[in-house]
N, C-alpha and C positions, 0 to 999 in steps of 0.2 A: 620807826613809825609802822603801825600795823598793816599787815597785806591787806588789800583790796582785794573783794571778790566781786563776781556776778554768777547770776543764772538766768537761762536762757531757757525758755520751753518752747516746742517746736521747732526744736535744733536740726532735725531732719529735714525740714522744709526749705524751700527756695530762699524765704527770708531768713529763716533761723539760722542758716549757714552764713548768712554776710553779717548778721548781728554778732554771730559768735567770733567770728574774723574780726569786725570792727573793735568788739570789745577787750579780745586777746592784744591787738594791737596797742590798745590804749595802757596795756602791762597789767592788766587785771589777771586774776585766776578763775577762769570760767568753769562752771559746770553745765555742760549740754545734755538738757533733758528732752526724751521723745518716748513717744511709746514703745518702739523698738529698741532703743538705746544703739541703732544703728545711726550715727550722723556723720556721714563722710564728708572729709574736707573740714573737719573741726580743728584740726592741726595740735598744738598741745593743749587742748580743754580735754577735761575729764567727761565720758559720756556716760549716762545715766537712764536707763529703761524704767519707764514709772507711768501707770495710770493715774491721769490727774482726776478721774471719777470715783477714786476710792479714798475713803478717809485716811488708811493707811498709809497713803502716798507722805502724808505730813511725815512720819517716822524715817519712811525710805529716803526723802529729800534731806530731812535733818542729818541723817546719820552719812550721808555721801558728800557733805558741804566742805568745801577746803577751808582751812585755818583762815582765818582774817573778819574783816569788818564788810558788812555789805555795802556795794558802790551801786549797783542796779539789779533788780529782778525784772526781767522782760516775760511777760505772759503772752506767747505767741503762737501758741497751740491753734491750728487750724480745725475747722469743723467737718464733718463730714458732709457728703453730696446728698441731696435728696429731690424729688419732684417740685411742681411749683405748688403754691399754697392752695389751690383747689383739691390736690388729689394727695398733699404730703401726709404721711402716718400721723395721726395725731398725736402719738407719744414722744415723735422726734424732737419737737421745739423743747421739751423739758430737758432732754438729753442733750440738748444743743447750750441751754443756760447753765446747765449743771458742769459742761465742760469750761464754759467760759467765767463765769461768776462763780461758782462752787470750787473750780480749778484755782482761782485767782486767791479765794479764800483760804484754801487749803495750802498754797504756797506761801502765804504769809504768814501761817500759824509755823509752816517749816524754818523761815529764816527768821521768827520774832527775835532771839536774841542776839541778831547780827546786825540787827538796825540800829543806825547811829545819825548823828547830824547830817543832811546831807545826802541821806541814802534814796534811792529812786527806785519807785514801784511804777512800772510802766505795763499798761494793759495794751494789746493791739486789737483793737476793733476794727470798724471799716465804715464807709460812707452810707450803706444800706441800713446801718442803725438808725440813719436820720432820714435818709432818703430810701425807702424799701421798696423793693421791685417782687412782683408776683413770681418771677422767676427763682429767687433764693431767699424763702422764707425762713430758713435756720438762721442766716446771717442777719436777716434783718430783725428779728427778734432777741438772739441772743446778744447782738452787739448795742441794742437798746437797752436791756437789762446792764449791760456792762458799764455803759453810760453813767446810769444810775448808782451802780456800786462805788464807782469812780469819786462820786461827787460827795456820796456817804463817807467815804475813808478819809476824806481831807482833813476832817476835824481830828481823829484819834492819831494819824500818823503826822500831822502837823504838831500836835503836843511833843510827840518825840523827836522833833527836827527834821523828821523826813518827808518826801513829798510823793505825789501821786498824779498821774498823767495819763490819759487814755488819747492814743493814736489812732486816726481813722484814714486808713490809705483808701484811695480809691483802687481802682484796678491798676495794676502795674504788671510788667513783665512777668509772667511766671505760668508753669504748668497749669497751675490752679486756674489761673484768669483763661487759659485756652480752654479748658473745661467748659468755664461758665459761658465763653462766648459761643461755643457748639451748642449748648443747653439752649441757649436763647433763639440762636439761628435756627435749630430743629423746630421750637415751639413759634416762632413768626414766620417760617416758612422762607428762609433764605439762606444763603450760602453763608458758610462760615468765614469766608473772606469779605462778604459784603457785611456783615454783623461786625465784624473787626474795623472795618473802616468806618461805620457808623459810631462807633464807639470813640474812636479816634477823634473824629469830625465834631464830638461833643465836648471835646478838651480844648479849652482855648489855647494850649500851648500847641497843640497839633501832634502830640506825641503820647503815648503812656510812660508814666514815671517808669524806673528800674526798681529794682529790690536793693540794689547797691545804695540808689539814693535814699530810699526809704531809712534803710539801715544806718545810713550816716547821720540821718535827723536824729533819729531814736539815739544813739551813742551820744550825740552831741548834746544830750539833756545832762550828761556827767557834769557840765559847766556849772560852777557854784552859781550864777546869774539864773540859772532856770529854776532856782527856787519860787520865783515870782511866776511861773507857769503852773503851779499846783492845783488840781483840779479842773483845767483846761482841757479842751479837745484840740488836738492837732489836726487838722483836716489835710492829710497830705494827697490831695486827688488832683494837684495841678489845675484847680480852679472849676473842676467837675460839678461841685455843688453850688447850688444856685440859691439855696434858703439862707435867711440871714440868721438862724439860730439852729 
């Protein structure tokens, strides 16, 4: 049986580290990709420094792939911060879309000859793609674009027996969420603790999800039955999202 491999981008981030750990625990040979190449805590995974905004990343990632067939690609690279939509630098949304959408397309080219039946292509977006806020324009714009490209990829990947999925977490416990809370608190003139409590109160479960929980659901897409979820958006927001679509 051929070795099964996985690729994780954003591997130095809070979620990325849990993804690498979960996929490694499943016996996959994992390539952990980050801008710096410094991905602490990735254990047996191979680390790679790569800039997903550059077209030559296709060759960089392809050359670093372990031998084997692709079980899962998880594009979990995070976005840079910015000011609110009223004052954001006009060129930054295009940069964000290039990282999320362009990065995914470049990665697909890098792993193209490793895709087999039941290969999973997973893009990590966020609930702000469907319920945007003025405080995080880059996430709102880029994740909406990511949802569109995931739906478009269903056909070409499906004809090869592979599936594509968008995972849209709400806020989960992480340093990035703490920065978002601080930004929103400053914008609304309340304390960080007050803003955190308000965000938790909006969640039916009465708590924020953890990165471990989000990673576990993503890794669970390796189950063959997850074929039926191709093209879908998994809203991992603990009930925060209220819209029907």
